[in-house]
Each structure stands twice: as structure tokens, then as C-alpha cells.
PAZAPA-4460 file (N, C-alpha, C; in steps of 0.05 Angstrom, whole numbers, plus 32768, in hexadecimal, padded with zeros to 4 digits):
% residues 202
    n_x    n_y    n_z   ca_x   ca_y   ca_z    c_x    c_y    c_z   seq   type   mol
   800C   7FE8   8001   7FFD   8001   7FFC   800D   801B   8002     1      L     A
   8026   8017   8013   8035   802B   800C   8040   8038   7FF6     2      H     A
   804A   8029   7FE9   8053   8031   7FC9   8042   8032   7FB7     3      A     A
   8028   8038   7FC1   8017   8043   7FAC   8014   805C   7FAA     4      M     A
   8004   806A   7F95   8006   8085   7F8C   7FF8   8098   7FA6     5      T     A
   7FFF   80A8   7FB4   7FF1   80B2   7FCD   7FDC   80BB   7FCA     6      P     A
   7FC7   80B5   7FDB   7FA7   80C3   7FD9   7FA8   80E4   7FDB     7      I     A
   7F9F   80F6   7FCF   7F98   810B   7FD8   7F7D   8114   7FE0     8      S     A
   7F76   811C   7FF8   7F59   8125   7FFF   7F4E   8137   7FED     9      P     A
   7F57   8141   7FDC   7F4D   814D   7FC3   7F3E   8142   7FB2    10      D     A
   7F48   812A   7FA8   7F46   810F   7F9A   7F25   810C   7F9F    11      W     A
   7F29   8108   7FB9   7F12   80F7   7FC1   7EFF   80FF   7FD3    12      L     A
   7F01   8118   7FCF   7EE6   812D   7FDD   7ECE   812B   7FC7    13      R     A
   7EB0   812B   7FD8   7E9E   812C   7FCB   7E9C   813F   7FB3    14      P     A
   7E8E   8130   7F97   7E90   813E   7F7F   7EA8   813F   7F6D    15      G     A
   7EBA   8132   7F78   7ED0   8127   7F67   7ECD   8109   7F5A    16      T     A
   7ED8   810E   7F43   7EDD   80ED   7F35   7EF8   80EE   7F2E    17      T     A
   7F05   80D4   7F37   7F1E   80CB   7F36   7F1C   80B8   7F1C    18      V     A
   7F28   80BB   7F02   7F2A   80A8   7EEF   7F45   80A2   7EEA    19      V     A
   7F46   8087   7EED   7F63   8079   7EE7   7F62   8072   7ECB    20      T     A
   7F7A   8066   7EC9   7F84   805B   7EA8   7F80   8041   7EA8    21      A     A
   7F77   802E   7EBF   7F6E   8012   7EC0   7F61   800E   7ED9    22      S     A
   7F54   7FF7   7ED6   7F43   7FF1   7EE7   7F56   7FEA   7EFD    23      A     A
   7F6D   7FDD   7EFC   7F7F   7FCD   7F0A   7F8B   7FE9   7F24    24      R     A
   7F8B   8000   7F19   7F96   8015   7F27   7F7B   8024   7F36    25      L     A
   7F5E   8020   7F2D   7F51   8028   7F39   7F4C   801A   7F55    26      A     A
   7F4F   7FFF   7F50   7F4C   7FEF   7F64   7F61   7FF6   7F7A    27      R     A
   7F71   7FF5   7F74   7F8B   7FFB   7F82   7F88   801F   7F8F    28      R     A
   7F80   8029   7F83   7F7A   8047   7F97   7F5D   8042   7FA7    29      L     A
   7F4C   8031   7FA5   7F37   8030   7FB4   7F41   801F   7FCD    30      I     A
   7F55   8006   7FC7   7F5E   7FFC   7FD7   7F6E   800B   7FEE    31      L     A
   7F7D   8022   7FE1   7F93   8036   7FF6   7F7C   8043   8000    32      Q     A
   7F69   804D   7FFB   7F5B   805E   8005   7F4A   8048   801C    33      Y     A
   7F43   8039   8014   7F35   8025   802F   7F48   8022   8044    34      T     A
   7F61   801C   8040   7F76   8017   8055   7F79   8032   8068    35      A     A
   7F7A   8047   8058   7F82   8064   8063   7F67   806A   8077    36      S     A
   7F48   8063   806F   7F3B   8068   807A   7F36   8057   8095    37      R     A
   7F42   803C   8095   7F4B   802D   80AD   7F59   8031   80BF    38      L     A
   7F72   803B   80B2   7F88   8044   80C4   7F7B   805C   80D6    39      V     A
   7F6E   8069   80CC   7F65   8089   80D7   7F4E   8082   80EC    40      A     A
   7F49   8067   80EB   7F33   805D   8101   7F13   8063   80F7    41      G     A
   7F11   8065   80DD   7EF3   806F   80DB   7EE6   8056   80D6    42      Q     A
   7ED3   8050   80DE   7EBC   8038   80D7   7EB2   8038   80C3    43      P     A
   7EA9   8050   80B9   7E97   8050   809C   7EA3   8066   808F    44      V     A
   7EA0   806B   8073   7EAC   8082   8063   7E9C   807A   8049    45      W     A
   7E9A   8094   803D   7E8D   808F   8026   7E9E   8086   800C    46      E     A
   7E95   8079   7FFB   7EA4   806C   7FE8   7EAC   8084   7FCE    47      T     A
   7EC9   8080   7FCC   7ED3   8094   7FB9   7EC8   808F   7F9B    48      P     A
   7EC6   80A5   7F90   7EBC   809F   7F6E   7EDA   8098   7F60    49      D     A
   7EE5   8084   7F61   7EF7   807E   7F54   7EF0   806A   7F38    50      I     A
   7EF7   806E   7F23   7EEF   805F   7F0B   7F04   805C   7EF7    51      L     A
   7F0B   8042   7EEE   7F1B   8044   7ECE   7F09   8053   7EB7    52      P     A
   7F1E   805C   7EA4   7F13   806F   7E8F   7EFC   805D   7E84    53      W     A
   7EFC   8045   7E7C   7EE4   803D   7E6E   7EC9   8040   7E7A    54      N     A
   7EC9   8035   7E95   7EB3   8039   7EA9   7EAA   8057   7EA7    55      A     A
   7EBE   806F   7EAA   7EB1   8083   7EAA   7EA4   8092   7E94    56      W     A
   7EAF   8089   7E7B   7EA3   8092   7E60   7E89   8080   7E5F    57      V     A
   7E86   806F   7E69   7E6E   805C   7E66   7E58   806F   7E7A    58      D     A
   7E62   8074   7E8C   7E4D   8087   7EA0   7E4B   809F   7E92    59      R     A
   7E5B   80B1   7E89   7E51   80C6   7E7C   7E43   80C1   7E64    60      L     A
   7E44   80AD   7E58   7E31   80A5   7E3E   7E16   809D   7E4A    61      W     A
   7E0E   8089   7E5E   7DFA   808A   7E65   7DEF   80A2   7E73    62      S     A
   7E00   80B2   7E84   7DF0   80C7   7E8E   7DE2   80D7   7E74    63      S     A
   7DEE   80DA   7E65   7DE7   80E8   7E4B   7DD0   80D9   7E3E    64      H     A
   7DCF   80C3   7E3A   7DB5   80B4   7E34   7D9D   80B4   7E46    65      C     A
   7DA0   80B1   7E5E   7D8B   80B2   7E6E   7D80   80CE   7E6C    66      W     A
   7D8A   80E0   7E67   7D7F   80FB   7E6A   7D74   8108   7E53    67      S     A
   7D70   80EA   7E3C   7D61   80F6   7E24   7D74   80F9   7E0C    68      G     A
   7D8F   80F8   7E10   7D9F   8103   7DF7   7DA2   80ED   7DE1    69      G     A
   7DA2   80D9   7DEB   7DA8   80C1   7DCF   7D99   80AA   7DDC    70      R     A
   7D8E   809B   7DCB   7D84   807B   7DC6   7D98   806C   7DBC    71      S     A
   7DB2   8070   7DB1   7DC6   8058   7DAA   7DCC   8045   7DBA    72      D     A
   7DD2   802D   7DB0   7DD7   801A   7DC3   7DF3   8017   7DC2    73      M     A
   7E06   8016   7DDA   7E22   8017   7DDB   7E28   7FF6   7DD3    74      K     A
   7E38   7FF2   7DC5   7E45   7FD9   7DC1   7E5D   7FD4   7DCF    75      V     A
   7E56   7FBF   7DDD   7E74   7FB8   7DF2   7E88   7FA8   7DE3    76      S     A
   7E9A   7FAB   7DEF   7EB7   7F9A   7DE6   7EA9   7F82   7DD9    77      A     A
   7EA1   7F6F   7DE7   7E99   7F54   7DE0   7E80   7F50   7DC7    78      A     A
   7E72   7F67   7DC9   7E5C   7F6C   7DB5   7E6C   7F6E   7D98    79      Q     A
   7E7D   7F86   7D9F   7E91   7F8E   7D84   7EA1   7F78   7D76    80      R     A
   7EAC   7F68   7D8B   7EB8   7F4D   7D82   7EA6   7F3D   7D72    81      R     A
   7E8C   7F30   7D7D   7E7E   7F25   7D6F   7E74   7F31   7D51    82      L     A
   7E70   7F4C   7D4F   7E6C   7F5A   7D38   7E7F   7F55   7D26    83      I     A
   7E9A   7F59   7D2E   7EAC   7F59   7D1B   7EB8   7F3F   7D11    84      W     A
   7EB3   7F2B   7D1E   7EB3   7F10   7D19   7EA2   7F08   7D01    85      Q     A
   7E86   7F0D   7D08   7E74   7F0D   7CF5   7E7D   7F18   7CD9    86      Q     A
   7E89   7F32   7CD8   7E8A   7F39   7CBF   7EA2   7F29   7CB2    87      I     A
   7EB3   7F24   7CC3   7ECF   7F15   7CB4   7EC5   7EFB   7CA8    88      L     A
   7EB1   7EEC   7CB9   7EAC   7ED4   7CAF   7E9D   7ED6   7C94    89      E     A
   7E90   7EEE   7C92   7E7C   7EF2   7C79   7E8C   7EFD   7C66    90      S     A
   7EA2   7F07   7C6A   7EB3   7F10   7C4B   7EC2   7EFD   7C3B    91      S     A
   7EC6   7F0B   7C2A   7ED2   7EF9   7C16   7EF6   7EF3   7C1D    92      P     A
   7EFC   7EFE   7C34   7F19   7EFA   7C3E   7F18   7EE1   7C49    93      Q     A
   7EFB   7ED4   7C55   7EFF   7EC2   7C6C   7F10   7EA5   7C65    94      R     A
   7F0D   7E9F   7C44   7F14   7E83   7C3F   7F36   7E88   7C45    95      K     A
   7F45   7E9E   7C4B   7F62   7E9E   7C4A   7F65   7EA0   7C62    96      S     A
   7F57   7E9F   7C7B   7F5B   7EA7   7C9B   7F5F   7E8D   7CA1    97      M     A
   7F77   7E89   7CB1   7F77   7E70   7CC1   7F69   7E6E   7CDD    98      L     A
   7F6C   7E8E   7CE8   7F5F   7E91   7D04   7F4D   7EAD   7D02    99      Q     A
   7F37   7EA9   7CFB   7F25   7EC4   7CF8   7F29   7ED2   7D13   100      P     A
   7F26   7EC6   7D26   7F1B   7ED7   7D3C   7F35   7EE3   7D43   101      A     A
   7F4C   7EDB   7D3C   7F65   7EEB   7D41   7F69   7EFE   7D37   102      T     A
   7F65   7EF9   7D1B   7F5E   7F0D   7D0A   7F4C   7F27   7D11   103      V     A
   7F35   7F1F   7D1A   7F22   7F38   7D24   7F2E   7F41   7D39   104      A     A
   7F3C   7F38   7D4B   7F46   7F4A   7D61   7F5C   7F59   7D59   105      D     A
   7F69   7F56   7D49   7F7F   7F6A   7D41   7F77   7F7F   7D2E   106      R     A
   7F5C   7F77   7D20   7F49   7F8B   7D13   7F40   7F9E   7D28   107      A     A
   7F33   7F93   7D3E   7F2B   7FA6   7D53   7F3F   7FB4   7D5C   108      I     A
   7F56   7FAC   7D64   7F70   7FBA   7D70   7F76   7FD4   7D58   109      D     A
   7F71   7FCF   7D41   7F7C   7FE9   7D2D   7F61   7FF6   7D2A   110      A     A
   7F50   7FEC   7D2A   7F30   7FFB   7D2B   7F2E   8012   7D45   111      W     A
   7F39   800B   7D5F   7F37   801B   7D7A   7F4C   802E   7D72   112      Q     A
   7F66   8025   7D66   7F7C   803B   7D62   7F6B   8058   7D55   113      L     A
   7F5E   8049   7D3E   7F52   805D   7D29   7F41   8076   7D3C   114      L     A
   7F32   8069   7D4E   7F21   8079   7D59   7F30   8084   7D72   115      Q     A
   7F3D   8081   7D7F   7F4D   808F   7D8F   7F5F   80A0   7D83   116      E     A
   7F66   80A6   7D72   7F76   80B6   7D65   7F6A   80C5   7D4C   117      W     A
   7F49   80BC   7D45   7F38   80D1   7D38   7F43   80CA   7D1B   118      G     A
   7F4E   80B5   7D11   7F52   80B0   7CF6   7F44   80A2   7CE4   119      L     A
   7F43   80A9   7CC5   7F31   809D   7CB6   7F3A   807D   7CB1   120      P     A
   7F27   8075   7CA9   7F30   8054   7C9C   7F3B   8055   7C81   121      V     A
   7F50   805C   7C79   7F61   805F   7C63   7F51   806E   7C4F   122      F     A
   7F4E   8089   7C4C   7F3C   809A   7C38   7F40   8091   7C1D   123      P     A
   7F2E   8095   7C0F   7F2C   808F   7BF6   7F44   8099   7BE5   124      A     A
   7F53   808D   7BD3   7F64   8097   7BC2   7F81   8090   7BCD   125      G     A
   7F80   8089   7BE2   7F9D   807A   7BEE   7FA1   805B   7BEB   126      V     A
   7FBB   805C   7BE8   7FBF   803F   7BDB   7FC6   802D   7BF5   127      F     A
   7FB7   801B   7BF2   7FB6   8001   7C05   7FBA   7FE7   7BF8   128      V     A
   7FCB   7FD7   7C0F   7FC8   7FC0   7C09   7FB4   7FAE   7C0A   129      N     A
   7FBA   7F99   7C06   7FA0   7F7E   7C06   7F90   7F7E   7C22   130      E     A
   7FA4   7F7D   7C36   7F9F   7F7A   7C53   7F90   7F93   7C5C   131      D     A
   7F9A   7FAA   7C51   7F8D   7FC2   7C5B   7F76   7FCA   7C4A   132      A     A
   7F6F   7FBB   7C36   7F56   7FBD   7C28   7F42   7FAB   7C30   133      R     A
   7F4E   7F99   7C3A   7F41   7F83   7C4C   7F2C   7F90   7C61   134      A     A
   7F42   7F9E   7C74   7F3A   7FAC   7C8D   7F2A   7FC2   7C88   135      F     A
   7F27   7FD1   7C70   7F1B   7FE8   7C69   7EFE   7FE0   7C67   136      R     A
   7EF8   7FC2   7C5A   7EDF   7FB9   7C4C   7ED3   7FAD   7C68   137      S     A
   7EDD   7FA6   7C7C   7ED7   7F99   7C96   7ECF   7FB2   7CA6   138      W     A
   7EDD   7FCB   7CA3   7ED8   7FE0   7CBA   7EB8   7FF0   7CA8   139      A     A
   7EBE   7FED   7C95   7EA8   7FFF   7C83   7E8D   7FEB   7C89   140      N     A
   7E92   7FD1   7C8C   7E77   7FC2   7C92   7E71   7FC7   7CAD   141      A     A
   7E82   7FC5   7CBF   7E81   7FCE   7CDC   7E70   7FE4   7CE2   142      Y     A
   7E7E   8002   7CD1   7E71   8019   7CD7   7E51   8019   7CC9   143      I     A
   7E4E   800A   7CB5   7E35   8006   7CAD   7E1B   7FF9   7CBD   144      H     A
   7E29   7FE5   7CCD   7E18   7FD7   7CE3   7E12   7FE8   7CF4   145      R     A
   7E23   7FF4   7D04   7E1F   8007   7D1B   7E0A   801A   7D12   146      C     A
   7E0E   8029   7CF6   7DFD   803E   7CF3   7DE4   802E   7CEF   147      R     A
   7DDD   801C   7CE0   7DC6   8010   7CDB   7DB7   8008   7CF1   148      E     A
   7DC0   8002   7D09   7DB8   7FF2   7D1B   7DB7   8007   7D37   149      N     A
   7DC0   8020   7D2E   7DBF   803A   7D44   7DD4   802C   7D62   150      R     A
   7DEA   8022   7D52   7E02   8016   7D69   7E11   8023   7D6D   151      W     A
   7E21   802D   7D85   7E39   8042   7D8C   7E4E   802F   7D96   152      L     A
   7E61   802D   7D84   7E7B   801B   7D8F   7E89   8029   7DA5   153      D     A
   7E90   8019   7DC2   7E97   8029   7DD5   7EB3   8032   7DD2   154      E     A
   7EC0   802F   7DBE   7EDA   803A   7DB3   7ED5   8055   7DA5   155      S     A
   7EC0   805C   7DA1   7EBC   8076   7D91   7EAC   808B   7DA2   156      A     A
   7EA7   8080   7DC1   7E9C   8092   7DD8   7EA8   80AB   7DD9   157      L     A
   7EC2   80AB   7DE1   7ED0   80C9   7DEA   7ECC   80D9   7DD0   158      P     A
   7ECC   80D2   7DB6   7EC9   80E5   7D9D   7EAC   80F0   7DA0   159      A     A
   7E9C   80DB   7DA1   7E83   80E0   7DA7   7E75   80F5   7DBD   160      E     A
   7E7E   80F1   7DCF   7E77   8106   7DE7   7E85   811C   7DE7   161      L     A
   7E9B   811F   7DD9   7EA5   8136   7DD7   7E97   814C   7DBF   162      T     A
   7E8B   813C   7DB2   7E76   8148   7D9B   7E60   8150   7DA9   163      R     A
   7E53   8143   7DB9   7E3F   8142   7DC8   7E43   815F   7DDE   164      I     A
   7E5A   8159   7DEC   7E5B   816E   7DFF   7E6F   818A   7DF4   165      F     A
   7E6F   818C   7DDD   7E74   81A5   7DCE   7E58   81B3   7DCA   166      Q     A
   7E47   81A7   7DCB   7E29   81B3   7DC9   7E16   81B7   7DE1   167      Q     A
   7E20   81A2   7DF2   7E0D   81A3   7E0D   7E1E   819F   7E23   168      S     A
   7E13   81A3   7E3C   7E1F   81A9   7E55   7E1F   818B   7E5F   169      T     A
   7E33   817C   7E6F   7E33   8166   7E74   7E22   8169   7E89   170      P     A
   7E12   8150   7E96   7DFD   814E   7EAB   7E12   8149   7EBF   171      A     A
   7E26   813B   7EC1   7E38   8132   7ED5   7E4F   814B   7EE0   172      D     A
   7E4E   815F   7EF3   7E5C   8172   7EF4   7E6E   8172   7F05   173      R     A
   7E7A   8158   7F10   7E93   8156   7F23   7EA9   8157   7F15   174      C     A
   7EC0   8164   7F27   7EDD   8162   7F28   7EE3   8148   7F1E   175      A     A
   7EF7   814D   7F0C   7F07   8132   7EFA   7F1E   8133   7F05   176      L     A
   7F2A   811A   7F09   7F4D   811D   7F0F   7F54   80FD   7F03   177      V     A
   7F68   8106   7EEF   7F68   80F1   7EDE   7F89   80E4   7EE9   178      F     A
   7F8D   80CA   7EF0   7FA3   80BD   7F02   7FA9   80A4   7EEC   179      V     A
   7FC9   80A6   7EE5   7FD9   808E   7ED9   7FD7   8093   7EBC   180      G     A
   7FD1   80A7   7EB3   7FD2   80A7   7E96   7FF0   80B6   7E92   181      F     A
   7FF9   80A3   7E7B   8016   80AD   7E74   800D   80C4   7E5B   182      D     A
   7FF8   80BB   7E4A   7FF1   80CD   7E33   7FD9   80C7   7E2F   183      D     A
   7FC9   80DB   7E18   7FAE   80DA   7E17   7FB0   80D7   7DF9   184      L     A
   7FA4   80C7   7DEE   7F9D   80C5   7DCF   7F8A   80DC   7DCC   185      A     A
   7F8D   80E7   7DB2   7F76   8101   7DAE   7F65   8104   7DB2   186      P     A
   7F4E   80E9   7DB4   7F37   80E4   7DB6   7F2F   80EE   7DD5   187      A     A
   7F3D   80DD   7DE8   7F3D   80E1   7DFD   7F45   8101   7E07   188      R     A
   7F5C   810B   7DFF   7F60   8128   7E05   7F48   8142   7DFA   189      A     A
   7F42   8139   7DE7   7F2E   8149   7DDA   7F12   8147   7DF2   190      G     A
   7F0D   8132   7DFF   7EF7   812D   7E10   7EFB   8140   7E22   191      L     A
   7F11   8138   7E32   7F1F   814B   7E48   7F1D   8167   7E48   192      L     A
   7F24   8174   7E2E   7F25   818C   7E23   7F0C   819C   7E1E   193      E     A
   7EF8   818A   7E19   7EDC   8192   7E13   7ED2   8197   7E2F   194      V     A
   7ED8   8183   7E45   7EC8   8186   7E63   7ED5   8199   7E6D   195      L     A
   7EF1   81A2   7E6B   7EF8   81B6   7E7D   7EEE   81CE   7E6B   196      A     A
   7EEA   81D4   7E54   7EDD   81EC   7E47   7EBF   81F0   7E51   197      H     A
   7EB5   81DB   7E59   7E9D   81DF   7E66   7E97   81E4   7E83   198      S     A
   7EAB   81EE   7E8C   7EB2   81F9   7EA7   7EB5   81E5   7EC3   199      G     A
   7EB9   81C8   7EBB   7EC1   81B2   7ECA   7EDE   81B9   7ED1   200      M     A
   7EE7   81AD   7EED   7EFD   81AC   7EF2   7F08   8198   7EE8   201      T     A
   7F1E   8195   7EDB   7F31   8176   7ED4   7F46   817B   7ED5   202      V     A
***
């Protein structure tokens, strides 16, 4: 416990949410805070609001949906994997794949990177090889399915929330502390920037 990041009282006062880079770090901070309360002799205490990044983004999205903002269904990581596997299984490239599930996982990794960095899926007119053409066709099929069914990929949530909060004020106005992030991809940094511009303490 002593080797963990020191807990600051300002982090954990009511109205502050601590967002961590991983679920493991969130658990460690909660454990350290619990230990500090026990050492202080407190029999009860308010549970601190500490969440890993994905859980915090999910909460922002759910809060927006409950306020009547959107009715899109969020696609979880497991659901996304199933959709990509179905797309690959029905693609012309299927006959040349030895392990479609592994190919789907690598394609999803590439898709997530594109979402995090706000990059297009190989713009028209750009020369690409056979593998890249295959990925582009799968990605376009995935985009089409999501639009057709009003699904929202969870990796696209930061960019979507940024667009939303550029036009409206977040319902959750708590102060935010981010812990354990070495660097932020543009989609994540953009969300923090728009929240700060809305008047929230980040």
C-alpha cells in the first residue's frame, strides 16, 4: 500500500470523480483509500467515485441517453467482436483465412486505433494493398451495419460525446481528476478539452 500513488483529499471530496487509465489502478486506489480510512479509525465512509476510463465514458453516455439525448444502442466489445466475425465469415476473403477469429481481433485493433486518432479508413484515391483493401471493405460493412441498426461502437464514444458536448452542457458537472495516463489519443484529449471549456474542473 505504501508504494501506491498517494491519495489526495482533494481527489476524493464529494463532487469529484477520479478517472483512471485502467481498472487495475481504480481498484488499487479504492483499496488504498479503504486502508487509509481504517487506519484513521473511521467505522464508515462514503465510497469514493473512482472509475476506469471506459466505465466513466459509459456513464457519460448513459446519462446523456437517460436525459433524452439519444436512443442509439451502444455496442459492447463482445458484441463488436461478434459483428466483425460475422462480416469476415461472409466476406470473399474468408476462404483464404486460416484463423478468422484472430484476423477479426487484429481488424478490431486497427479499427479502434482509427477511432482514437480520428483517422479515415483509407480515403478514396489512396493506393492500398490487398490486405488493406480487405480491411477497408470490412470496416465499411461494419459502419453500414451500425448506421442501419442505430448502433454506436464504444470506441467511437469519446468523439461522439465531444460532438454532443460542443452543443450542450453535460448533465454530470462533477470535478474530474485523471490518474495514470501517460498520453491521451486525440479523441480522448478532445473530450477532456470540451468538458473543460464547458466550465467543468478537469
